[in-house]
VMD Tcl script that draws the C-alpha trace (Angstrom):
set ca {
  {-27.75 -82.59 -29.27}
  {-30.74 -81.39 -27.40}
  {-31.53 -82.51 -23.91}
  {-34.80 -84.41 -23.82}
  {-36.78 -86.52 -21.43}
  {-36.54 -89.56 -23.70}
  {-33.84 -92.06 -22.77}
  {-31.21 -92.82 -25.39}
  {-31.32 -96.18 -27.14}
  {-28.83 -97.92 -24.91}
  {-30.01 -100.33 -22.30}
  {-28.16 -101.58 -19.28}
  {-24.77 -99.98 -20.01}
  {-26.22 -96.46 -20.20}
  {-28.28 -97.10 -17.06}
  {-25.06 -98.18 -15.33}
  {-23.26 -95.09 -16.64}
  {-25.91 -92.76 -15.22}
  {-27.11 -94.38 -12.01}
  {-23.63 -95.84 -11.48}
  {-22.42 -92.34 -10.69}
  {-24.26 -92.52 -7.38}
  {-22.91 -96.01 -6.61}
  {-19.31 -95.07 -7.45}
  {-19.60 -91.88 -5.41}
  {-21.04 -93.81 -2.43}
  {-18.13 -96.28 -2.34}
  {-15.64 -93.42 -2.63}
  {-17.27 -91.36 0.10}
  {-17.54 -94.34 2.43}
  {-13.75 -94.41 2.36}
  {-13.67 -90.71 3.23}
  {-16.19 -91.08 6.08}
  {-14.30 -94.06 7.49}
  {-10.91 -92.32 7.48}
  {-11.34 -88.53 7.73}
  {-11.58 -88.08 11.52}
  {-8.53 -90.21 12.32}
  {-6.54 -88.73 9.44}
  {-7.28 -85.19 10.61}
  {-6.11 -86.03 14.15}
  {-2.91 -87.81 13.15}
  {-1.73 -86.34 9.84}
  {-2.77 -82.68 9.95}
  {-0.38 -81.77 12.79}
  {2.50 -83.35 10.84}
  {1.50 -81.58 7.63}
  {1.06 -78.28 9.46}
  {4.60 -78.51 10.77}
  {5.98 -79.58 7.38}
  {4.22 -76.74 5.54}
  {4.39 -73.66 7.81}
  {3.54 -71.24 4.97}
  {0.06 -72.67 4.56}
  {-2.37 -70.26 6.26}
  {-3.85 -71.34 9.59}
  {-7.40 -71.04 8.24}
  {-6.62 -73.89 5.80}
  {-5.44 -76.16 8.61}
  {-8.45 -75.26 10.76}
  {-10.72 -76.86 8.14}
  {-8.96 -80.18 8.64}
  {-8.15 -80.09 12.35}
  {-10.24 -82.34 14.57}
  {-12.93 -83.05 12.02}
  {-16.21 -83.94 13.72}
  {-17.08 -87.35 12.28}
  {-20.83 -86.83 12.61}
  {-20.73 -83.43 10.92}
  {-18.57 -84.84 8.14}
  {-20.98 -87.76 7.67}
  {-23.87 -85.28 7.52}
  {-22.05 -83.29 4.83}
  {-21.53 -86.51 2.89}
  {-25.25 -87.22 3.16}
  {-26.10 -83.77 1.82}
  {-23.63 -84.25 -1.03}
  {-25.28 -87.59 -1.71}
  {-28.50 -85.74 -2.48}
  {-26.70 -83.65 -5.10}
  {-25.07 -86.70 -6.68}
  {-28.36 -88.63 -6.59}
  {-30.10 -85.73 -8.35}
  {-27.39 -85.63 -11.04}
  {-27.52 -89.41 -11.55}
  {-31.33 -89.40 -11.70}
  {-31.32 -86.53 -14.20}
  {-28.75 -88.40 -16.28}
  {-30.92 -91.51 -16.23}
  {-34.09 -89.54 -17.00}
  {-32.47 -87.96 -20.07}
  {-30.61 -91.03 -21.31}
  {-27.30 -89.46 -20.31}
  {-27.94 -86.18 -22.16}
  {-28.38 -84.01 -19.06}
  {-25.85 -81.19 -18.82}
  {-26.13 -81.39 -15.02}
  {-25.29 -85.10 -15.06}
  {-22.40 -84.72 -17.50}
  {-20.99 -81.79 -15.51}
  {-21.26 -83.82 -12.29}
  {-19.58 -86.80 -13.99}
  {-16.71 -84.57 -15.15}
  {-16.42 -83.07 -11.66}
  {-16.40 -86.52 -10.06}
  {-13.57 -87.75 -12.28}
  {-11.52 -84.60 -11.81}
  {-12.19 -84.79 -8.07}
  {-10.47 -88.20 -8.14}
  {-7.42 -86.64 -9.80}
  {-7.39 -83.94 -7.11}
  {-7.24 -86.68 -4.46}
  {-4.22 -88.21 -6.20}
  {-2.54 -84.81 -6.42}
  {-3.15 -84.06 -2.74}
  {-1.63 -87.37 -1.75}
  {1.40 -86.65 -3.91}
  {1.81 -83.18 -2.38}
  {1.40 -84.48 1.19}
  {3.53 -87.54 0.43}
  {1.07 -89.90 2.03}
  {-2.45 -91.13 2.40}
  {-5.34 -88.67 2.19}
  {-8.96 -89.74 2.66}
  {-10.39 -90.90 -0.66}
  {-7.10 -91.63 -2.40}
  {-7.52 -95.41 -2.42}
  {-10.83 -95.39 -4.27}
  {-9.81 -92.57 -6.62}
  {-7.60 -94.67 -8.95}
  {-9.64 -97.84 -8.38}
  {-13.18 -96.50 -8.78}
  {-13.55 -92.73 -9.32}
  {-11.29 -92.18 -12.32}
  {-11.97 -95.52 -14.08}
  {-15.74 -95.19 -13.63}
  {-15.72 -91.61 -14.93}
  {-13.71 -92.58 -18.01}
  {-15.86 -95.66 -18.64}
  {-19.11 -93.68 -18.27}
  {-17.85 -90.95 -20.61}
  {-16.93 -93.63 -23.14}
  {-20.37 -95.18 -22.83}
  {-22.02 -91.79 -23.35}
  {-19.78 -91.20 -26.37}
  {-20.72 -94.57 -27.92}
  {-24.41 -93.79 -27.32}
  {-23.94 -90.49 -29.14}
  {-25.02 -88.33 -26.19}
  {-21.70 -87.07 -24.78}
  {-21.44 -83.34 -25.20}
  {-18.14 -82.10 -26.67}
  {-15.84 -81.35 -23.76}
  {-13.99 -78.05 -23.73}
  {-11.66 -76.66 -21.08}
  {-14.53 -74.57 -19.73}
  {-16.57 -77.73 -19.20}
  {-13.80 -79.14 -17.02}
  {-13.73 -75.91 -15.03}
  {-17.52 -76.17 -14.63}
  {-17.17 -79.76 -13.43}
  {-14.59 -78.83 -10.80}
  {-16.62 -75.74 -9.91}
  {-19.75 -77.82 -9.39}
  {-17.82 -80.30 -7.24}
  {-16.29 -77.49 -5.16}
  {-19.56 -75.56 -4.76}
  {-21.51 -78.70 -3.86}
  {-18.84 -79.69 -1.33}
  {-18.79 -76.23 0.27}
  {-22.58 -76.13 0.32}
  {-22.81 -79.60 1.82}
  {-20.39 -78.68 4.62}
  {-22.21 -75.41 5.30}
  {-25.52 -77.29 5.47}
  {-23.98 -79.91 7.78}
  {-22.75 -77.20 10.17}
  {-26.27 -75.78 10.31}
  {-27.88 -79.18 10.73}
  {-25.44 -80.33 13.42}
}
mol new
graphics top color blue
foreach p $ca { graphics top sphere $p radius 0.5 }
foreach p [lrange $ca 0 end-1] q [lrange $ca 1 end] { graphics top cylinder $p $q radius 0.2 }
display resetview
């Protein structure tokens, strides 16, 4: 299906599926903002000792996270998510950017669950991942499918979704370091 500026015949559910991406992301990232600084101070030293083979540069990213810089990065990421949600709404859910962001958001939730399993404990964002991130992503994809606008999903599309999430996260943190 071609991407157009005309919204799909859908109504409130498709609006919720597109603009809801920003709302679901905001709730999820509020959990991360509220918990990241304390988690990095208390859990990272324990994890560093438990996993001595992990390179120091990895631990440095999580050690003594500056709460204001992290919040700034979240704000920058919010601009990316808002742009994806708005593009999804503008195109009636057809936007490749929106659908890639939606895929990345859902997979990002699974990454949170995996990290918590690997670290055998809480990681910032893991509470909202199974309660909001994954269910919203699956619901929104189902809504897009019922509206006839969901693009067929191939393995490469999932890689693109995770790639977009990773690149946007790295870019948001780089921008936050410059801003702060």
